[in-house]
N, C-alpha and C positions, 0 to 999 in steps of 0.2 A: 623240670630239671633237665639239663642237656648232658648227655654222656659223651665224653671224648676219649677215644682210644678203645682198646679191646682187653686190657689187662684186668684180670679178676684176682681177687685175694684168695689164697688157698684156704680151704675150709679147716676149722678146728677139728682135730681128730682125737679119738680116744687113745690111740696107740702111736708111738713115736715113728717117724719116718726117716730113714737114712738119707734120702734125697734132701729133705728139709734141713737136716742137721748139717749136711755138706754145704748147702746154700747159706746157712747161718754162719758157718765157719769162714766161708769165702767173704761174706759181708764184713765180719769182724776183722779179718786180715786186711781188707781194703781200707777200712776206717782207721786201723792202727797206723797205716802208712801216711795218713793225711797230716798228722801233727808235726812231724819233722819238716814238712815243706812250708809251714807257716812261720816257723821260728818263734812262735809265742810260747813261753813256758807254761806248763800246765798249772792251773789254779783258777781261783775265782777273783775277778777284777770288778771293782765298782768305780765308775767315773762320774764326776759331777756334770760334765758336758760331753757332747759328741767330739768336740775339738780335742779334749784330753784323751779320749779313747783313740782317736785317729793318730794323735801324737805318739801314744804308747805303741800302737801297731807299727807305725813308721820306724820308731826306734828299734823295736824288736826285729823288723825286717832288715834294717841297715846293719845291726850287729850280726844277724845270721848270715847275710850275704858276705860281710867282711870275714867271718869265721870260715865260710866256704872257700873264699878266695885265698885265705892264708893256708888252709888245709891242702888246696890243690897246687899251691906253690906258685 
């Protein structure tokens, strides 16, 4: 097995760590800002084909960009 990089996972500890709590909160905040940029409404989608999924993504993107343009005037 080949190891690439130097990052190591933090060990599981018996007591809570403030630094790890802060890192988790930062990660959560970063993830929460991703959804508005994709313009895809939250939910579970099932598509029969990749083309249908791509069409849905493109439609959501077009509607989102149009809403941004209208909002910015």
